[in-house]
N, C-alpha and C positions, 0 to 999 in steps of 0.2 A: 455396471450401473442399472438401477431400476427406475420406473417411473416415480417411486416414492421419494427418490433423491430430489425431486423438484417440488415437493409439497410446499416449500417456503419461497418458491420463486415468485417474482412479481407477475401480475397479470399482464399479458402482452396484448394490447390494444392500441392501435390497430395492428394487424398481423404483418409487420414490416421487419425486414432483416435487422435494422439498426435497434429495434426493441428486444430482439433476440440476443443481439450482441450485448446489450446492456444487462440482460438477465443473466446470461452465461458468464460474462466478464465478472459480475458481482459474486456469483457462486464460486468461481475459481479463486478470486482474489481473497475471498473470506474463508476458504477452505471447506465449503460445503461439497464441492467437487474435488477430489483428492488428486495429488500428483499421480500421473500415469493412468488415471481412470479413462476408460473407453467411453467415448461420447457418441451414442447411437442416435443417428438422425431421426429414426422412426419413434423412438421414445421420447426424445426431446420435443419433437413436433406435437405428439399427443399430449404430453404434459403441460406444454405452453399453449396448446390450442391454436396452432398455426399449421400451414402445410410444410412439406419437407424442403421447398425451395428456399424460403427465408432462413431455414436452419442451415442449409448448405452454404448460402452466402455468408451467414454469420460466422461459420466455422473457418471459412477462408479468411475473413476479416480478422478473426482472433489469431489465426496462424501468422498473419502479417504483423500483429502486435506482440507476438511472442508468448501468447498463452496457451496455444494449442498446436500440436504437432500432426500434421497430415502424413499418414504413412501409406505408401502405394499398395493397393489391394487389401488394406487392413482397416482404414478409416481414420478417425480423428481421436486423439488422445490428449488429455491434460498434460502439459509439459512437466518434466521432472527437473528440478533445479540442478544446475551444473556449477561447478566452481567458476567457470567463465561467465555464466549469467550473473552470479553474485557480484564478481569484480566489476562487470560493465554497469550494472545498475548502481552500484555503490559509487563508482568513480563519477558517473553522470550526476547522480543526486548531489554528491559533494560539491561539484562545480556549480550547479544551480543554487544550492542552499548557502554557499559561501557569499554568493552575490546577494541573496535574500537577506542574510543577517547583517551584511555590511550596510545595506540600504536601511534596514530596519533600525539599526542602531542609531542612524542619523535621524530617525523619524519617530523615536519613542514618545508617546503621549500618555497621560494619565488613563485615557480610555483603553488603549492597548494593554497597558499594564494590568488594568482591571479585568480584561478578557483573559490574559494569561493566567492571572491569579485564580480565575474561576475554574479553568481547566485543571490547574495544579491541585485545587481544592478536591476536585473529583478524583484525581490520582491518588490523593493522600487517603481517600475513603475506600480504596480498593482493598478487599480482604483476600484471605488465603484461598478462597474458592473461586476466584476469578476465571473468566474464560479468555483464551488467547484473543479471540476476536474483539472482545469488549476493550481490552487494554490496548490493542492495536488502534482502535477507533480513537481513543483518548490521545494516544501518541500522535496520530495524524491530525487531530483537532488542534493540537498545539502548534504543529508545524505549518498547518494551513494559515494560522495567524501571521506567521513570519512572512509568508508569500503575499499575503493581503496587505500587510503593512509596508512592504517594499515598494508598492506602487509602481509596477513595472508590468505592463500589459503582456509583453512577449515572454517574460519570465514567468508570469502566471500561467500562460498558456503551455509553456514547456513543462511545468510542474503538473499540471493537469494531465498531460499526455502520459507521464510515467507514474502518476500516483497509484493507479491500480496495481502496477508491477511492484511498487514499493510496499503496498499493502499485502500483496501476496507473499513477499519476502519476510515482512515483519511478522505475519501470522506464522510462518515457518519457524522463524526465530523464537517467538514466544511459545509455540508448541514445544520446541526442544529444550528451551531454557526457562525454567519456572522461577525467574528471579526479579520479576517486576516490582514486587514489594521492596526489594533492596536498591534497585537502580531506577526505576520508572520516575517517581517523584523527585528523588535526589538529583538525578542528572538533568532533568528539565528545570528544576528550580535553579540549579547552578547557571544554566544557560540564560534564564530569565535575568539573574542577578548581573551577569556580565553585560547584557544588552542594556541595562539601566545605566551603565557607565558611559553609554553613547560614544564608544570608541570602536570604529569599524574593524580595525586591526585585530584588537582583543576579541571581537565578535567572530572573526574569521577563524582564529585559532581555536576558539571555544567550540565552534561547530564541527571542526575536523575531529576534535577530541570526542565530542558527543556522538557523532555518527560512526566513529572508528570503533566504539565499544561493541554496538550491535553487529557491525560488519565483521569484526574478528570472532565474535561468538558463532555467527552463522557460517563463516568460513571454516571453522573448526569441524563443523559437521560434514564438510566436503573436502577431505584431504587430497593433496596432490596425487594424481594417479601416476 
């Protein structure tokens, strides 16, 4: 890793560890820092304009969140996704999102439908030259609406806790499979249509099918050892 890796990092002011956490988490989840990349304290501190103390604290925090691996006598590295990681994040997300869509189905409004359609319209306009990060943002923008509409504070908090990890996984999936033009708009539009039926049971089945597609594609890149 070089200092140039951080050219697009947000300015960290004031110089506190949580600002460094936010900067590094964002760069890992969007793929600016690659899986397995060595995170050198001195280079990060110089690039972000902070001392090494906040960087060290940030790396410990990110290790606790599952974004960074701390190796004895070797330093910190961006985690490399394992089959177990994929399974755990998928099953946790599915449990959360099943509740989200069940509640959302009961709370559908014209305003929510309009917000969904606005995101779908942006998905429809994606062309062949899309970047993985851009379509991942659209994907998450749609799903953020589901959690917001669910009107469940603790559910929203749980989603925010794993959202960066989901973004990390989706970027890996979208890098490996260039099929957003085939599945992105179509699958989200199908989920939208199910939600308009205001049937929680149908919504739960639809979200399992929806999330399962991306899960199985990503899992295929991490075969059982």
